[in-house]
C-alpha positions in Angstrom: 30.4 -0.1 -11.6 27.4 -1.7 -13.2 27.3 -1.9 -17.0 23.7 -1.0 -17.0 24.5 2.3 -15.3 25.4 4.2 -18.4 26.1 7.5 -16.7 29.9 7.1 -17.1 32.1 6.6 -20.1 34.7 4.6 -18.2 37.0 2.3 -20.1 36.2 -1.3 -19.2 38.9 -3.6 -20.6 41.2 -4.2 -23.5 40.7 -6.9 -26.0 43.5 -8.2 -28.1 43.4 -10.5 -31.1 45.7 -11.4 -33.9 43.9 -10.0 -36.9 43.7 -11.3 -40.4 45.7 -9.1 -42.7 45.3 -8.3 -46.4 48.1 -7.1 -48.6 46.9 -4.6 -51.1 49.3 -2.5 -53.2 52.2 -2.7 -50.7 50.0 -1.8 -47.7 48.7 -4.1 -45.1 45.3 -3.6 -43.6 43.9 -5.6 -40.7 40.4 -6.4 -39.5 39.0 -8.6 -36.8 36.0 -10.7 -37.9 32.6 -10.1 -36.3 32.7 -13.5 -34.7 36.2 -13.0 -33.2 35.3 -9.5 -31.9 32.2 -10.8 -30.3 33.8 -13.9 -28.8 36.9 -12.2 -27.5 35.0 -9.2 -26.1 32.4 -11.5 -24.3 35.1 -13.7 -22.8 37.0 -10.6 -21.6 34.0 -8.8 -20.2 32.8 -12.0 -18.4 36.2 -12.5 -16.8 36.8 -8.9 -15.8 33.2 -8.3 -14.5 31.7 -11.6 -13.3 29.1 -9.8 -11.1 27.6 -8.2 -14.2 26.6 -11.5 -15.6 27.3 -10.4 -19.2 25.2 -12.7 -21.4 26.1 -11.6 -24.9 27.6 -9.0 -27.1 26.5 -8.5 -30.7 28.4 -6.4 -33.2 27.2 -5.3 -36.7 30.3 -6.4 -38.4 34.1 -6.7 -38.3 36.4 -4.3 -36.4 38.8 -2.4 -38.7 42.3 -2.8 -37.5 43.3 0.9 -37.6 44.1 2.9 -34.5 41.0 5.1 -33.8 38.6 2.8 -35.5 35.3 2.3 -33.6 32.5 -0.2 -33.6 29.3 0.2 -31.7 28.0 -3.1 -30.4 25.1 -4.1 -28.2 25.7 -5.8 -24.8 23.2 -7.8 -22.7 23.7 -8.1 -19.0 21.6 -8.4 -15.9 20.6 -4.8 -16.3 19.3 -4.9 -19.8 20.6 -4.2 -23.3 22.6 -1.2 -24.3 25.3 0.0 -26.7 29.0 -0.3 -26.0 31.7 1.2 -28.1 34.9 -0.6 -29.1 37.8 1.6 -30.0 41.1 0.3 -31.5 44.0 1.8 -29.5 46.9 -0.2 -30.9 47.8 -2.3 -33.9 51.2 -4.0 -33.7 52.4 -6.9 -35.8 48.9 -7.9 -36.6 47.7 -7.8 -33.0 44.7 -5.4 -32.7 43.9 -4.1 -29.2 40.7 -2.3 -28.4 39.0 -0.7 -25.4 35.4 -0.7 -24.3 33.3 2.3 -23.2 29.7 2.9 -22.6 27.6 5.6 -24.2 26.1 8.0 -21.7 22.3 8.0 -21.7 22.3 11.7 -22.6 24.2 10.9 -25.9 21.6 8.4 -27.1 
């Protein structure tokens, strides 16, 4: 499947990173920095989909380490530039895991 073919909302891969935690009023919240989200996501997409020649991924900020949190980033590959959504699907012991999906053209 080509990334630039945005007709499907298939999940691409899962990123995992030990997130920085903040202790506030006896609750722990996690987030993954913008730089870490971009670097981890880029490395994973490049290794999982070498034929797509993923050049970069740019995110507007940090990824909140809560299950269900989303972050819409921009990916550049051989087919152009388009949005990709990161969705947190697990947070365990400070490890934040997320999945990637494309946005169908009809939803833009």
